[in-house]
Biopython code that builds the backbone (N, CA, C, O; Angstrom):
import numpy as np
from Bio.PDB.StructureBuilder import StructureBuilder

atoms = [
    (1, "MET", "N", (150.536, -32.293, -63.545)),
    (1, "MET", "CA", (151.209, -31.302, -63.999)),
    (1, "MET", "C", (151.930, -30.472, -63.056)),
    (1, "MET", "O", (151.218, -29.943, -62.203)),
    (2, "THR", "N", (153.177, -30.230, -63.003)),
    (2, "THR", "CA", (154.056, -29.753, -62.164)),
    (2, "THR", "C", (154.631, -28.336, -62.749)),
    (2, "THR", "O", (155.127, -28.236, -63.871)),
    (3, "LEU", "N", (154.524, -27.524, -62.052)),
    (3, "LEU", "CA", (155.134, -26.120, -62.393)),
    (3, "LEU", "C", (155.856, -25.361, -61.361)),
    (3, "LEU", "O", (155.349, -25.215, -60.248)),
    (4, "ASP", "N", (157.136, -24.812, -61.688)),
    (4, "ASP", "CA", (157.835, -23.832, -60.788)),
    (4, "ASP", "C", (156.947, -22.720, -60.257)),
    (4, "ASP", "O", (156.082, -22.162, -60.931)),
    (5, "GLU", "N", (157.266, -22.418, -58.859)),
    (5, "GLU", "CA", (156.634, -21.314, -58.482)),
    (5, "GLU", "C", (156.544, -20.153, -59.162)),
    (5, "GLU", "O", (155.438, -19.621, -59.264)),
    (6, "ASN", "N", (157.811, -19.499, -59.804)),
    (6, "ASN", "CA", (157.763, -18.281, -60.650)),
    (6, "ASN", "C", (156.816, -18.643, -61.750)),
    (6, "ASN", "O", (155.834, -17.925, -61.940)),
    (7, "LEU", "N", (157.041, -19.738, -62.515)),
    (7, "LEU", "CA", (156.054, -19.708, -63.689)),
    (7, "LEU", "C", (154.404, -19.699, -63.327)),
    (7, "LEU", "O", (153.587, -19.305, -64.160)),
    (8, "LEU", "N", (154.039, -20.144, -62.086)),
    (8, "LEU", "CA", (152.785, -20.100, -61.599)),
    (8, "LEU", "C", (152.489, -18.717, -61.166)),
    (8, "LEU", "O", (151.411, -18.214, -61.484)),
    (9, "ALA", "N", (153.222, -18.161, -60.575)),
    (9, "ALA", "CA", (152.923, -16.660, -60.146)),
    (9, "ALA", "C", (152.851, -15.745, -61.357)),
    (9, "ALA", "O", (152.129, -14.748, -61.338)),
    (10, "SER", "N", (153.685, -16.114, -62.541)),
    (10, "SER", "CA", (153.358, -15.330, -63.837)),
    (10, "SER", "C", (151.905, -15.532, -64.563)),
    (10, "SER", "O", (151.242, -14.653, -65.114)),
    (11, "VAL", "N", (151.580, -16.920, -64.422)),
    (11, "VAL", "CA", (150.323, -17.129, -64.914)),
    (11, "VAL", "C", (149.326, -16.638, -64.076)),
    (11, "VAL", "O", (148.261, -16.257, -64.564)),
    (12, "ASP", "N", (149.495, -16.605, -63.096)),
    (12, "ASP", "CA", (148.312, -16.095, -61.939)),
    (12, "ASP", "C", (147.998, -14.658, -62.326)),
    (12, "ASP", "O", (146.845, -14.279, -62.534)),
    (13, "LYS", "N", (149.192, -13.780, -62.424)),
    (13, "LYS", "CA", (149.236, -12.562, -62.677)),
    (13, "LYS", "C", (148.606, -12.174, -64.008)),
    (13, "LYS", "O", (147.917, -11.156, -64.070)),
    (14, "VAL", "N", (148.819, -12.967, -65.108)),
    (14, "VAL", "CA", (148.043, -12.960, -66.460)),
    (14, "VAL", "C", (146.833, -13.362, -66.441)),
    (14, "VAL", "O", (146.036, -12.744, -67.147)),
    (15, "VAL", "N", (146.417, -14.348, -65.742)),
    (15, "VAL", "CA", (144.902, -14.821, -65.824)),
    (15, "VAL", "C", (144.073, -13.828, -65.093)),
    (15, "VAL", "O", (142.933, -13.594, -65.495)),
    (16, "LYS", "N", (144.621, -13.151, -63.918)),
    (16, "LYS", "CA", (143.860, -11.898, -63.232)),
    (16, "LYS", "C", (143.671, -10.764, -64.221)),
    (16, "LYS", "O", (142.603, -10.157, -64.304)),
    (17, "HIS", "N", (144.812, -10.473, -65.025)),
    (17, "HIS", "CA", (144.774, -9.657, -65.784)),
    (17, "HIS", "C", (143.806, -9.840, -66.928)),
    (17, "HIS", "O", (143.137, -8.908, -67.373)),
    (18, "LEU", "N", (143.764, -10.894, -67.319)),
    (18, "LEU", "CA", (142.774, -11.065, -68.637)),
    (18, "LEU", "C", (141.072, -11.459, -67.971)),
    (18, "LEU", "O", (140.036, -11.442, -68.636)),
    (19, "GLY", "N", (141.174, -11.726, -66.796)),
    (19, "GLY", "CA", (139.840, -12.241, -65.985)),
    (19, "GLY", "C", (139.664, -13.541, -66.554)),
    (19, "GLY", "O", (138.641, -13.736, -67.211)),
    (20, "THR", "N", (140.359, -14.310, -66.433)),
    (20, "THR", "CA", (140.147, -15.936, -66.915)),
    (20, "THR", "C", (140.840, -16.748, -65.625)),
    (20, "THR", "O", (141.285, -16.269, -64.582)),
    (21, "THR", "N", (140.789, -17.876, -65.974)),
    (21, "THR", "CA", (141.016, -18.873, -65.095)),
    (21, "THR", "C", (142.304, -19.331, -65.439)),
    (21, "THR", "O", (142.768, -18.979, -66.523)),
    (22, "ARG", "N", (143.155, -20.286, -64.457)),
    (22, "ARG", "CA", (144.296, -20.979, -64.883)),
    (22, "ARG", "C", (144.168, -22.104, -66.049)),
    (22, "ARG", "O", (144.919, -22.300, -67.004)),
    (23, "SER", "N", (142.958, -22.791, -65.662)),
    (23, "SER", "CA", (142.670, -23.898, -66.433)),
    (23, "SER", "C", (142.278, -23.378, -67.867)),
    (23, "SER", "O", (142.820, -23.984, -68.791)),
    (24, "ALA", "N", (141.494, -22.436, -68.174)),
    (24, "ALA", "CA", (141.190, -21.873, -69.446)),
    (24, "ALA", "C", (142.543, -21.353, -70.013)),
    (24, "ALA", "O", (142.856, -21.726, -71.144)),
    (25, "PHE", "N", (143.361, -20.535, -69.331)),
    (25, "PHE", "CA", (144.602, -20.141, -69.854)),
    (25, "PHE", "C", (145.528, -21.038, -70.527)),
    (25, "PHE", "O", (146.072, -20.815, -71.608)),
    (26, "THR", "N", (145.686, -22.263, -69.660)),
    (26, "THR", "CA", (146.255, -23.508, -70.054)),
    (26, "THR", "C", (145.942, -24.043, -70.978)),
    (26, "THR", "O", (146.734, -24.435, -71.834)),
    (27, "ARG", "N", (144.546, -24.203, -71.024)),
    (27, "ARG", "CA", (143.960, -25.218, -72.607)),
    (27, "ARG", "C", (144.452, -24.279, -73.470)),
    (27, "ARG", "O", (145.186, -24.739, -74.345)),
    (28, "GLN", "N", (144.250, -23.003, -73.485)),
    (28, "GLN", "CA", (144.527, -22.044, -74.973)),
    (28, "GLN", "C", (146.146, -22.097, -75.110)),
    (28, "GLN", "O", (146.693, -22.182, -76.209)),
    (29, "ALA", "N", (146.735, -22.049, -74.090)),
    (29, "ALA", "CA", (148.282, -22.056, -74.306)),
    (29, "ALA", "C", (148.824, -23.388, -74.721)),
    (29, "ALA", "O", (149.856, -23.413, -75.391)),
    (30, "LEU", "N", (148.188, -24.556, -74.364)),
    (30, "LEU", "CA", (148.643, -25.864, -74.817)),
    (30, "LEU", "C", (148.028, -25.750, -76.238)),
    (30, "LEU", "O", (148.865, -25.887, -77.130)),
    (31, "LYS", "N", (146.673, -25.516, -76.676)),
    (31, "LYS", "CA", (146.274, -25.577, -78.146)),
    (31, "LYS", "C", (147.159, -24.935, -79.019)),
    (31, "LYS", "O", (147.412, -25.433, -80.117)),
    (32, "SER", "N", (147.803, -23.567, -78.534)),
    (32, "SER", "CA", (148.692, -22.812, -79.097)),
    (32, "SER", "C", (149.727, -23.392, -79.559)),
    (32, "SER", "O", (149.996, -23.447, -80.759)),
    (33, "ALA", "N", (150.405, -23.880, -78.646)),
    (33, "ALA", "CA", (151.812, -24.792, -78.770)),
    (33, "ALA", "C", (151.628, -25.807, -79.544)),
    (33, "ALA", "O", (152.534, -26.026, -80.349)),
    (34, "LEU", "N", (150.471, -26.697, -79.548)),
    (34, "LEU", "CA", (150.167, -27.871, -80.320)),
    (34, "LEU", "C", (150.043, -27.315, -82.017)),
    (34, "LEU", "O", (150.312, -27.986, -83.013)),
    (35, "ARG", "N", (149.605, -26.046, -81.978)),
    (35, "ARG", "CA", (149.234, -25.503, -83.449)),
    (35, "ARG", "C", (150.535, -25.232, -84.032)),
    (35, "ARG", "O", (150.649, -25.453, -85.238)),
    (36, "GLU", "N", (151.464, -24.823, -83.433)),
    (36, "GLU", "CA", (152.664, -24.122, -83.538)),
    (36, "GLU", "C", (153.771, -25.347, -83.986)),
    (36, "GLU", "O", (154.565, -25.410, -84.925)),
    (37, "VAL", "N", (153.468, -26.229, -82.945)),
    (37, "VAL", "CA", (154.345, -27.556, -83.661)),
    (37, "VAL", "C", (153.777, -28.061, -84.808)),
    (37, "VAL", "O", (154.561, -28.668, -85.538)),
    (38, "ARG", "N", (152.581, -27.977, -85.187)),
    (38, "ARG", "CA", (151.908, -28.550, -86.073)),
    (38, "ARG", "C", (152.655, -27.643, -87.482)),
    (38, "ARG", "O", (153.239, -28.134, -88.449)),
    (39, "VAL", "N", (152.439, -26.458, -87.237)),
    (39, "VAL", "CA", (153.022, -25.588, -88.580)),
    (39, "VAL", "C", (154.416, -25.786, -88.790)),
    (39, "VAL", "O", (154.866, -25.809, -89.936)),
    (40, "ARG", "N", (155.247, -25.951, -87.641)),
    (40, "ARG", "CA", (156.648, -26.132, -87.941)),
    (40, "ARG", "C", (156.901, -27.552, -88.641)),
    (40, "ARG", "O", (157.849, -27.701, -89.413)),
    (41, "GLU", "N", (156.030, -28.565, -88.341)),
    (41, "GLU", "CA", (156.291, -29.738, -89.058)),
    (41, "GLU", "C", (155.805, -29.653, -90.585)),
    (41, "GLU", "O", (156.358, -30.247, -91.511)),
    (42, "LEU", "N", (154.791, -28.901, -90.690)),
    (42, "LEU", "CA", (154.416, -28.912, -92.044)),
    (42, "LEU", "C", (155.505, -28.049, -92.755)),
    (42, "LEU", "O", (155.938, -28.471, -93.828)),
    (43, "GLU", "N", (155.983, -26.879, -92.250)),
    (43, "GLU", "CA", (157.046, -26.308, -92.752)),
    (43, "GLU", "C", (158.396, -27.128, -93.131)),
    (43, "GLU", "O", (158.991, -26.944, -94.193)),
    (44, "ARG", "N", (158.725, -27.862, -92.344)),
    (44, "ARG", "CA", (159.633, -28.729, -92.528)),
    (44, "ARG", "C", (159.477, -29.732, -93.635)),
    (44, "ARG", "O", (160.419, -30.063, -94.356)),
    (45, "LYS", "N", (158.416, -30.145, -93.732)),
    (45, "LYS", "CA", (158.109, -31.293, -94.760)),
    (45, "LYS", "C", (157.830, -30.477, -96.169)),
    (45, "LYS", "O", (157.950, -31.143, -97.197)),
    (46, "HIS", "N", (157.471, -29.100, -96.295)),
    (46, "HIS", "CA", (157.498, -28.482, -97.376)),
    (46, "HIS", "C", (158.878, -27.869, -97.763)),
    (46, "HIS", "O", (159.114, -27.407, -98.880)),
    (47, "ARG", "N", (159.791, -27.913, -96.700)),
    (47, "ARG", "CA", (161.216, -27.778, -97.453)),
    (47, "ARG", "C", (161.602, -28.685, -97.756)),
    (47, "ARG", "O", (162.376, -28.608, -98.711)),
    (48, "GLU", "N", (161.334, -30.109, -97.170)),
    (48, "GLU", "CA", (162.105, -31.389, -97.589)),
    (48, "GLU", "C", (161.216, -31.729, -99.165)),
    (48, "GLU", "O", (161.662, -32.341, -100.136)),
    (49, "GLY", "N", (160.177, -31.251, -99.041)),
    (49, "GLY", "CA", (159.463, -31.691, -100.582)),
    (49, "GLY", "C", (160.334, -30.921, -101.722)),
    (49, "GLY", "O", (160.683, -31.458, -102.773)),
    (50, "TYR", "N", (160.651, -29.492, -101.328)),
    (50, "TYR", "CA", (161.753, -28.669, -102.251)),
    (50, "TYR", "C", (162.868, -29.331, -102.490)),
    (50, "TYR", "O", (163.296, -29.364, -103.644)),
    (51, "LYS", "N", (163.556, -29.989, -101.431)),
    (51, "LYS", "CA", (164.686, -30.363, -101.606)),
    (51, "LYS", "C", (164.742, -31.634, -102.497)),
    (51, "LYS", "O", (165.669, -31.717, -103.303)),
    (52, "HIS", "N", (164.036, -32.400, -102.434)),
    (52, "HIS", "CA", (163.493, -33.498, -103.425)),
    (52, "HIS", "C", (163.279, -33.332, -104.728)),
    (52, "HIS", "O", (163.700, -33.985, -105.683)),
    (53, "LYS", "N", (162.432, -32.189, -104.672)),
    (53, "LYS", "CA", (161.848, -31.612, -106.255)),
    (53, "LYS", "C", (161.837, -30.140, -106.394)),
    (53, "LYS", "O", (160.831, -29.442, -106.521)),
    (54, "PRO", "N", (163.091, -29.739, -106.354)),
    (54, "PRO", "CA", (163.237, -28.039, -106.710)),
    (54, "PRO", "C", (162.259, -27.799, -107.862)),
    (54, "PRO", "O", (161.810, -28.577, -108.703)),
    (55, "VAL", "N", (162.044, -26.381, -107.633)),
    (55, "VAL", "CA", (161.244, -25.595, -108.641)),
    (55, "VAL", "C", (162.106, -25.681, -109.982)),
    (55, "VAL", "O", (163.332, -25.719, -109.880)),
    (56, "ARG", "N", (161.573, -25.708, -111.075)),
    (56, "ARG", "CA", (162.238, -25.605, -112.388)),
    (56, "ARG", "C", (162.224, -24.214, -112.565)),
    (56, "ARG", "O", (161.422, -23.477, -111.992)),
    (57, "HIS", "N", (163.259, -23.762, -113.496)),
    (57, "HIS", "CA", (163.464, -22.213, -113.825)),
    (57, "HIS", "C", (162.217, -21.717, -114.264)),
    (57, "HIS", "O", (161.805, -20.621, -113.884)),
    (58, "ASP", "N", (161.435, -22.620, -115.222)),
    (58, "ASP", "CA", (160.618, -22.004, -115.886)),
    (58, "ASP", "C", (159.177, -22.522, -115.649)),
    (58, "ASP", "O", (158.282, -22.426, -116.489)),
    (59, "GLU", "N", (158.999, -23.257, -114.034)),
    (59, "GLU", "CA", (157.765, -23.797, -113.801)),
    (59, "GLU", "C", (156.718, -22.939, -113.812)),
    (59, "GLU", "O", (155.651, -23.252, -114.341)),
    (60, "PHE", "N", (156.936, -21.676, -113.182)),
    (60, "PHE", "CA", (156.007, -20.584, -113.020)),
    (60, "PHE", "C", (155.733, -19.725, -114.228)),
    (60, "PHE", "O", (154.785, -18.941, -114.189)),
    (61, "GLY", "N", (156.463, -19.812, -115.253)),
    (61, "GLY", "CA", (156.362, -18.940, -116.115)),
    (61, "GLY", "C", (155.100, -18.777, -116.795)),
    (61, "GLY", "O", (154.930, -17.635, -117.220)),
    (62, "VAL", "N", (154.194, -19.573, -117.012)),
    (62, "VAL", "CA", (152.665, -19.415, -117.461)),
    (62, "VAL", "C", (151.771, -18.433, -116.798)),
    (62, "VAL", "O", (150.672, -18.095, -117.238)),
    (63, "TRP", "N", (152.403, -17.938, -115.554)),
    (63, "TRP", "CA", (151.709, -17.072, -114.354)),
    (63, "TRP", "C", (152.399, -15.710, -114.432)),
    (63, "TRP", "O", (152.029, -14.838, -113.646)),
    (64, "GLU", "N", (153.407, -15.441, -115.343)),
    (64, "GLU", "CA", (153.961, -14.299, -115.474)),
    (64, "GLU", "C", (152.945, -13.199, -115.513)),
    (64, "GLU", "O", (152.911, -12.352, -114.620)),
    (65, "ALA", "N", (152.240, -13.192, -116.373)),
    (65, "ALA", "CA", (151.299, -12.036, -116.871)),
    (65, "ALA", "C", (150.099, -11.814, -115.590)),
    (65, "ALA", "O", (149.397, -10.817, -115.420)),
    (66, "GLU", "N", (150.122, -13.028, -114.806)),
    (66, "GLU", "CA", (149.220, -12.697, -113.651)),
    (66, "GLU", "C", (149.782, -12.120, -112.387)),
    (66, "GLU", "O", (149.200, -12.046, -111.305)),
    (67, "GLN", "N", (151.039, -11.706, -112.687)),
    (67, "GLN", "CA", (151.647, -11.198, -111.411)),
    (67, "GLN", "C", (151.909, -9.690, -111.654)),
    (67, "GLN", "O", (152.702, -9.139, -110.891)),
    (68, "VAL", "N", (151.282, -8.916, -112.708)),
    (68, "VAL", "CA", (151.467, -7.824, -112.872)),
    (68, "VAL", "C", (150.452, -6.776, -112.052)),
    (68, "VAL", "O", (149.231, -6.752, -112.209)),
    (69, "TRP", "N", (151.088, -6.055, -111.294)),
    (69, "TRP", "CA", (150.159, -5.255, -110.354)),
    (69, "TRP", "C", (149.843, -3.912, -111.020)),
    (69, "TRP", "O", (150.673, -3.209, -111.597)),
    (70, "VAL", "N", (148.454, -3.626, -110.860)),
    (70, "VAL", "CA", (147.856, -2.641, -111.554)),
    (70, "VAL", "C", (147.370, -1.352, -110.673)),
    (70, "VAL", "O", (146.385, -1.413, -109.937)),
    (71, "GLU", "N", (148.032, -0.383, -110.801)),
    (71, "GLU", "CA", (147.477, 0.635, -109.711)),
    (71, "GLU", "C", (146.156, 1.063, -110.237)),
    (71, "GLU", "O", (145.943, 1.214, -111.440)),
    (72, "PRO", "N", (145.152, 1.281, -109.172)),
    (72, "PRO", "CA", (143.958, 1.801, -109.466)),
    (72, "PRO", "C", (143.648, 3.296, -109.795)),
    (72, "PRO", "O", (142.496, 3.646, -110.051)),
]
sb = StructureBuilder()
sb.init_structure("model")
sb.init_model(0)
sb.init_chain("A")
sb.init_seg("    ")
for serial, (resi, resn, name, xyz) in enumerate(atoms, 1):
    if name == "N":
        sb.init_residue(resn, " ", resi, " ")
    sb.init_atom(name, np.array(xyz, "f"), 0.0, 1.0, " ", f" {name:<3s}", serial, name[0])
structure = sb.get_structure()
């Protein structure tokens, strides 16, 4: 893996502040990035699903009574 010097310097500064290692920081950053990609893909699929099968006007009407907020 090749990183430019400025990025590496920024990472080194952060890991020192966090008290961790480059490897640990990189592992966590990669896991976070992969999770973000997965969430974006699921959101895209969700949007596509609603494009192919939009919500009907009365589809959730049965739940209307459940949506009432009651103040304690």
